[in-house]
FILUM-581421 format. One record per residue (C-alpha): y, x, z. Coordinates in steps of 0.1 Angstrom, whole numbers, padded with zeros to 4 digits. Example, Ala and Ser with C-alpha at 12.3 -4.5 7.8 and 13.67 -1.06 7.14 Angstrom:
BEGIN
ATOM/c2/c1/c3
ATOM/-0045/0123/0078
ATOM/-0011/0137/0071
//
This chain:
BEGIN
ATOM/c2/c1/c3
ATOM/-0671/0316/0129
ATOM/-0670/0286/0152
ATOM/-0643/0305/0171
ATOM/-0621/0305/0140
ATOM/-0627/0268/0133
ATOM/-0618/0260/0169
ATOM/-0586/0281/0166
ATOM/-0575/0265/0134
ATOM/-0581/0230/0149
ATOM/-0561/0240/0180
ATOM/-0533/0252/0158
ATOM/-0534/0221/0137
ATOM/-0532/0199/0168
ATOM/-0504/0220/0182
ATOM/-0484/0216/0149
ATOM/-0490/0179/0150
ATOM/-0477/0176/0186
ATOM/-0446/0197/0177
ATOM/-0440/0175/0146
ATOM/-0441/0144/0168
ATOM/-0418/0159/0193
ATOM/-0393/0169/0166
ATOM/-0393/0134/0152
ATOM/-0387/0120/0187
ATOM/-0357/0143/0192
ATOM/-0342/0134/0158
ATOM/-0346/0097/0166
ATOM/-0329/0102/0200
ATOM/-0301/0122/0184
ATOM/-0294/0093/0160
ATOM/-0293/0069/0190
ATOM/-0269/0092/0208
ATOM/-0247/0095/0177
ATOM/-0244/0057/0175
ATOM/-0236/0055/0212
ATOM/-0209/0082/0210
ATOM/-0194/0065/0179
ATOM/-0193/0032/0197
ATOM/-0177/0048/0228
ATOM/-0151/0065/0206
ATOM/-0142/0032/0190
ATOM/-0141/0013/0223
ATOM/-0119/0039/0239
ATOM/-0096/0039/0208
ATOM/-0094/0001/0208
ATOM/-0088/0000/0245
ATOM/-0060/0025/0243
ATOM/-0045/0007/0213
ATOM/-0045/-0026/0232
ATOM/-0028/-0009/0262
ATOM/0000/0004/0240
ATOM/-0012/0040/0242
ATOM/-0028/0039/0207
ATOM/-0055/0064/0201
ATOM/-0054/0047/0167
ATOM/-0021/0029/0165
ATOM/0001/0008/0187
ATOM/0003/-0019/0160
ATOM/-0021/-0048/0162
ATOM/-0039/-0059/0131
ATOM/-0016/-0083/0112
ATOM/0016/-0067/0125
ATOM/0040/-0051/0100
ATOM/0050/-0015/0104
ATOM/0087/-0007/0111
ATOM/0110/0003/0083
ATOM/0109/0039/0071
ATOM/0121/0059/0041
ATOM/0105/0093/0036
ATOM/0100/0118/0008
ATOM/0067/0133/-0002
ATOM/0062/0170/-0007
ATOM/0063/0163/-0044
ATOM/0097/0147/-0041
ATOM/0086/0110/-0044
ATOM/0101/0083/-0022
ATOM/0078/0064/0001
ATOM/0088/0034/0022
ATOM/0070/0006/0040
ATOM/0078/-0018/0011
ATOM/0065/0007/-0016
ATOM/0030/0010/0000
ATOM/0005/-0007/-0024
ATOM/-0018/-0034/-0011
ATOM/-0049/-0018/0005
ATOM/-0033/0016/0008
ATOM/-0048/0040/0034
ATOM/-0024/0060/0056
ATOM/-0038/0090/0075
ATOM/-0018/0106/0103
ATOM/-0028/0142/0110
ATOM/-0014/0171/0130
ATOM/-0018/0209/0124
ATOM/-0027/0215/0160
ATOM/-0053/0188/0162
ATOM/-0089/0200/0162
ATOM/-0102/0165/0153
ATOM/-0078/0165/0123
ATOM/-0092/0197/0109
ATOM/-0128/0185/0116
ATOM/-0122/0153/0096
ATOM/-0101/0170/0068
ATOM/-0131/0177/0045
ATOM/-0143/0141/0048
ATOM/-0108/0128/0041
ATOM/-0103/0151/0011
ATOM/-0137/0142/-0003
ATOM/-0131/0105/0002
ATOM/-0096/0106/-0013
ATOM/-0108/0125/-0043
ATOM/-0126/0094/-0055
ATOM/-0095/0072/-0051
ATOM/-0063/0066/-0068
ATOM/-0039/0092/-0054
ATOM/-0010/0067/-0051
ATOM/-0031/0046/-0027
ATOM/-0036/0073/-0002
ATOM/-0007/0085/0020
ATOM/-0012/0115/0043
ATOM/0014/0119/0070
ATOM/0013/0154/0086
ATOM/0032/0159/0119
ATOM/0056/0187/0112
ATOM/0067/0190/0148
ATOM/0037/0210/0160
ATOM/0022/0239/0142
ATOM/0023/0250/0106
ATOM/0015/0220/0083
ATOM/0009/0242/0053
ATOM/-0030/0242/0055
ATOM/-0031/0204/0057
ATOM/-0005/0199/0030
ATOM/-0023/0223/0006
ATOM/-0057/0206/0012
ATOM/-0043/0170/0008
ATOM/-0017/0174/-0019
ATOM/-0042/0172/-0049
ATOM/-0058/0140/-0036
ATOM/-0030/0121/-0017
ATOM/0007/0117/-0014
ATOM/0018/0139/0015
ATOM/0047/0134/0038
ATOM/0056/0160/0064
ATOM/0070/0140/0094
ATOM/0098/0161/0108
ATOM/0115/0161/0142
ATOM/0123/0124/0139
ATOM/0087/0114/0131
ATOM/0100/0084/0112
ATOM/0068/0074/0096
ATOM/0047/0078/0128
ATOM/0072/0058/0148
ATOM/0072/0030/0122
ATOM/0034/0027/0127
ATOM/0036/0034/0164
ATOM/0011/0062/0161
ATOM/0007/0082/0193
ATOM/-0025/0102/0187
ATOM/-0041/0122/0159
ATOM/-0060/0117/0137
ATOM/-0053/0081/0130
ATOM/-0064/0062/0099
ATOM/-0049/0029/0089
ATOM/-0053/0005/0060
ATOM/-0022/-0015/0052
ATOM/-0014/-0046/0030
ATOM/0018/-0055/0012
ATOM/0049/-0049/0032
ATOM/0032/-0024/0055
ATOM/0011/-0051/0073
ATOM/-0018/-0035/0092
ATOM/-0051/-0046/0079
ATOM/-0074/-0022/0098
ATOM/-0076/0009/0119
ATOM/-0105/0033/0125
ATOM/-0113/0066/0140
ATOM/-0126/0079/0106
ATOM/-0115/0071/0071
ATOM/-0150/0061/0062
ATOM/-0149/0033/0088
ATOM/-0120/0015/0071
ATOM/-0128/-0013/0047
ATOM/-0113/0008/0020
ATOM/-0134/0037/0031
ATOM/-0167/0020/0028
ATOM/-0188/0028/-0002
ATOM/-0185/0002/-0029
//
């Protein structure tokens, strides 16, 4: 009988030790996630400042160049037609990060006014159909063709890129994830 009590006590202590180790690993993973996010933002900001924008070549406060594009629904979009606080997402069909962030973008945009979210899909690489199909119900979607007029107007050089713009296409913020934009933050 005392053998069983000792065995149960040993198993209980072992479970407690494993629980403490698991909690320590979770805490460490959270720290690493914060460090990786900070590194990602620092690298993106450093590249943007060097003119090789992981985010965008525009500096906050600068206005995007002129562009005139048509959405997949046939609506006209231009720099001057973007509403104050609009979010512009640049995605590419052959970008793994774009596909990774697509569910977050779709979920985020579903809670917003569709006219205030513009998704620009790079039509020069890969088949944009999957991105267009996923984004069309929640955002206005432009497929940037060979001229890449919208991407050039915002000086976008890497995908994914998320921007928030003010009136007249003035850049208010840029972020590596839509949820990091001021418009992307929970209210």
